[in-house]
C-alpha positions in Angstrom: -21.2 9.8 -25.1 -22.7 13.3 -25.3 -24.8 14.2 -22.3 -28.1 15.6 -23.5 -29.3 19.0 -22.5 -32.3 17.4 -20.9 -30.1 15.6 -18.4 -27.9 18.7 -17.8 -31.0 20.7 -16.9 -31.6 18.3 -14.0 -28.1 18.8 -12.6 -27.9 21.3 -9.7 -26.9 24.6 -11.4 -24.1 25.2 -8.9 -22.5 21.9 -9.8 -22.6 22.1 -13.6 -19.2 23.6 -13.9 -17.4 20.9 -11.7 -14.9 18.7 -13.5 -14.8 15.0 -12.7 -11.7 14.1 -10.6 -9.3 12.1 -12.7 -5.6 11.1 -12.3 -3.7 10.5 -15.5 -1.6 7.4 -15.6 2.0 7.8 -16.6 4.5 5.0 -16.9 7.5 5.1 -14.6 8.5 4.5 -11.0 9.1 8.0 -9.6 5.8 9.7 -8.9 5.7 12.8 -6.8 2.4 14.5 -7.5 0.2 12.4 -5.2 2.4 12.6 -2.1 2.2 8.9 -1.6 4.6 6.9 0.6 7.6 6.0 -1.5 8.2 2.6 0.2 6.5 -0.7 -0.6 4.1 -1.7 2.1 5.9 -3.5 4.9 5.9 -7.3 4.0 5.7 -8.5 7.6 2.7 -6.3 8.2 1.1 -7.4 4.9 1.6 -11.0 5.8 -0.2 -10.5 9.2 -3.1 -8.7 7.5 -3.5 -11.6 5.1 -3.3 -14.1 7.9 -6.1 -12.3 9.8 -8.3 -11.7 6.7 -9.0 -15.4 6.6 -11.2 -15.1 9.6 -13.3 -12.3 8.1 -16.9 -12.9 7.2 -17.2 -10.9 4.0 -20.9 -11.8 3.5 -21.7 -9.5 6.5 -21.7 -5.7 6.5 -18.7 -4.1 8.3 -19.0 -2.5 11.7 -20.7 0.8 10.9 -18.9 2.5 13.9 -15.5 0.8 13.3 -15.3 0.2 17.0 -12.1 -1.8 17.0 -10.3 0.8 14.9 -11.6 3.7 17.0 -10.3 2.0 20.2 -6.9 1.5 18.5 -6.8 5.1 17.3 -7.7 6.3 20.8 -4.7 4.5 22.1 -2.5 6.0 19.3 -3.7 9.5 19.9 -4.2 9.5 23.7 -7.8 10.3 23.5 -11.1 8.3 24.1 -12.9 6.3 21.4 -15.7 8.8 21.7 -13.3 11.4 20.3 -12.6 9.4 17.2 -14.5 8.9 13.9 -13.2 6.8 11.1 -14.0 7.4 7.4 -13.4 6.2 3.9 -10.4 8.5 3.5 -10.2 12.1 4.8 -12.2 13.2 1.7 -15.3 11.5 3.0 -14.9 13.1 6.4 -14.3 16.6 4.9 -17.6 16.3 2.9 -19.4 14.9 5.9 -18.2 17.9 8.0 -19.4 20.4 5.4 -22.7 18.7 5.0 -23.3 18.7 8.7 -21.9 22.1 9.7 -21.5 24.1 6.5 -24.8 23.7 4.7 -25.8 27.0 3.1 -23.3 29.0 5.0 -19.7 30.0 4.3 -16.4 28.1 4.8 -13.0 29.9 4.9 -10.1 28.2 3.1 -6.5 29.5 2.7 -4.9 28.8 -0.7 -2.6 27.6 -1.9 -3.8 24.5 -0.2 -5.6 21.2 -0.8 -7.9 21.7 -3.7 -10.7 19.4 -2.5 -11.8 21.7 0.3 -13.4 24.1 -2.2 -14.8 21.2 -4.3 -16.4 19.5 -1.3 -17.8 22.9 -0.1 -19.6 23.3 -3.4 -21.0 19.8 -3.3 -22.3 20.4 0.2 -23.9 23.7 -0.8 -21.4 25.7 1.3 -19.9 28.9 -0.1 -16.0 28.7 -0.2 -14.4 32.0 0.8 -10.6 32.2 0.1 -8.1 34.0 2.2 -4.7 33.8 0.4 -1.7 32.9 2.4 1.2 35.4 2.8 4.3 35.5 0.7 6.0 33.0 3.0 2.9 30.8 2.9 2.0 31.6 6.5 -1.6 32.1 7.4 -2.9 35.7 7.2 -4.5 35.3 10.6 -6.0 38.9 10.8 -7.7 38.3 7.4 -9.0 34.9 8.4 -10.4 36.3 11.6 -12.2 39.1 9.7 -13.8 36.6 7.3 -14.8 34.5 10.2 -16.7 37.4 11.7 -18.9 37.7 8.6 -22.4 36.4 9.4 -23.1 32.7 8.5 -19.4 31.8 8.3 -19.6 28.4 9.9 -16.3 26.6 9.2 -12.6 27.4 8.6 -10.3 24.6 7.2 -6.6 24.9 7.7 -4.0 22.3 6.5 -1.0 21.8 8.8 1.5 20.9 7.5 0.0 22.5 4.5 -0.4 20.8 1.1 1.5 21.8 -1.0 3.7 24.3 0.9 4.8 22.1 3.8 4.7 24.6 6.5 2.8 24.2 9.8 0.4 26.5 11.7 1.6 27.5 15.2 -0.4 26.0 18.1 -1.0 29.6 19.4 -2.5 30.5 16.0 -4.9 27.5 16.1 -6.0 28.5 19.7 -6.5 32.1 18.5 -8.8 30.9 15.8 -10.7 29.0 18.4 -11.0 31.7 21.0 -11.7 34.7 18.7 -14.2 33.0 16.4 -17.5 31.1 16.8 -17.2 28.7 13.9 -15.9 25.2 13.6 -12.1 25.1 13.2 -11.0 22.1 11.1 -7.3 21.3 11.2 -6.1 18.9 8.5 -3.1 17.1 9.9 -2.7 14.5 7.1 1.1 15.0 7.3 1.4 15.4 11.0 3.7 12.3 11.5 6.3 14.1 9.4 6.3 17.2 11.4 6.2 15.7 14.9 3.5 18.3 15.8 -0.2 17.8 16.5 -3.0 19.8 18.0 -5.1 16.6 18.5 -4.9 17.0 22.3 -6.6 20.4 22.1 -10.0 18.7 21.3 -10.3 18.1 25.1 -10.3 21.9 25.7 -12.0 23.2 22.5 -15.3 21.6 21.5 -15.2 23.4 18.1 -11.9 21.9 17.0 -11.8 19.0 14.6 -8.4 17.4 13.6 -8.3 15.3 10.5 -5.7 12.5 10.1 -5.1 9.8 7.5 -3.4 6.4 7.0 -2.5 7.3 3.4 0.8 9.1 4.1 2.9 7.9 7.0 1.3 4.4 7.0 1.2 3.8 3.2 -2.4 2.8 3.0 -3.6 5.2 0.3 -5.1 2.4 -1.7 -7.4 1.4 1.2 -8.8 4.8 1.9 -8.7 5.1 5.7 -9.0 8.5 7.3 -10.1 9.6 10.8 -10.9 12.7 12.8 -10.5 13.7 16.4 -13.2 15.9 18.0 -15.4 16.5 20.9 -18.0 13.7 21.3 -20.8 16.2 20.5 -19.2 16.8 17.1 -18.7 13.1 16.5 -22.3 12.4 17.4 -23.5 15.1 15.0 -21.4 13.6 12.2 -22.7 10.1 12.9 -26.2 11.3 11.9 -24.9 12.3 8.4 -22.2 9.8 7.5 -23.0 6.8 5.3 -24.0 3.7 7.4 -21.2 1.3 6.3 -18.7 3.8 5.1 -15.5 1.9 5.9 -15.1 -1.6 4.6 -14.1 -4.6 6.8 -10.8 -5.2 5.1 -9.7 -1.5 5.5 -10.7 -1.6 9.2 -8.7 -4.8 9.8 -5.6 -3.5 7.9 -5.6 -0.2 9.8 -5.9 -1.9 13.2 -3.0 -4.2 12.2 -0.9 -1.2 11.1 -1.4 0.4 14.5 -0.1 -2.8 16.1 3.2 -2.4 14.2 3.9 1.2 14.7 7.8 0.9 15.0 7.9 -0.4 11.4 6.2 2.7 10.1 7.9 5.2 12.5 11.3 4.0 11.2 10.2 4.8 7.6 8.9 8.2 8.6 12.2 9.0 10.2 14.0 8.0 7.0 11.7 10.2 4.8 12.3 13.1 7.2 16.0 12.7 7.0 15.9 12.5 3.2 13.7 15.6 3.1 16.2 17.6 5.1 19.1 16.3 3.0 17.3 17.4 -0.2 16.6 20.8 1.3 20.3 21.3 2.1 21.4 20.3 -1.4 18.8 22.5 -3.1 20.0 25.4 -1.1 23.4 25.1 -2.7 21.9 25.7 -6.2 22.1 29.3 -7.5 18.9 30.9 -8.6 16.7 28.6 -6.6 14.6 29.8 -3.6 14.0 26.8 -1.3 11.2 26.8 1.3 11.6 24.5 4.4 9.0 21.8 4.7 7.6 19.9 7.7 5.5 17.5 5.6 
């Protein structure tokens, strides 16, 4: 159906060039582009989820604060429930962060990286400013710091391990961003379980640090859209003012809590993926004419 010019005139001018997000469906079993967990969901955990779901009252709205899940995530991360906010995937949390803190200001992003940062920035009315990564895909820290000094630069988003390059940001570099700038530092750790590194504990020391995490990768819950962030309670409380009231459905909350009660099952699978990743890296290095970059994702 052709959209009329009359309707287009009502669309925000800064959003008219956005393209709807769509994922083509291709037949076949091997699918690498979405970075989904390659294993079928653990049958014993699935059975427990289905057993528990019988006690759910789906005629009622879900807990808007996801209190049970926040407590479980606090145990998992070693923080307090007040440091945790759950969302309908990390995408919702990224948009909520930019709506809350970005507004009409600037956000620094470091391509090549997750494409949705820039898109969510435009939706939030925040100006995305790009600082390209170096030839080895490391952050250009001096350039990022310079951009963060520009007036009205409110947020920097860094992915670690980075999507799509797989490299991490050193803890010292994260702390440098926090100590030498005045903006919000958002560290997207969607793949942290595969690197064995996290800066989540730093939210105790730095109130401007936000760490994003997800159940989509290591825990294989991409279809249920469960993300969460770790931050100072002041940041969490600010986000609670903006987030949708019943953003995470009851089934997803129940499933995520159940997953966290069966961590060894998923940790074993993560270890296998990491071992396979390293074996693939070694084999690719033996091919002539191919430059192989190490990955921690």
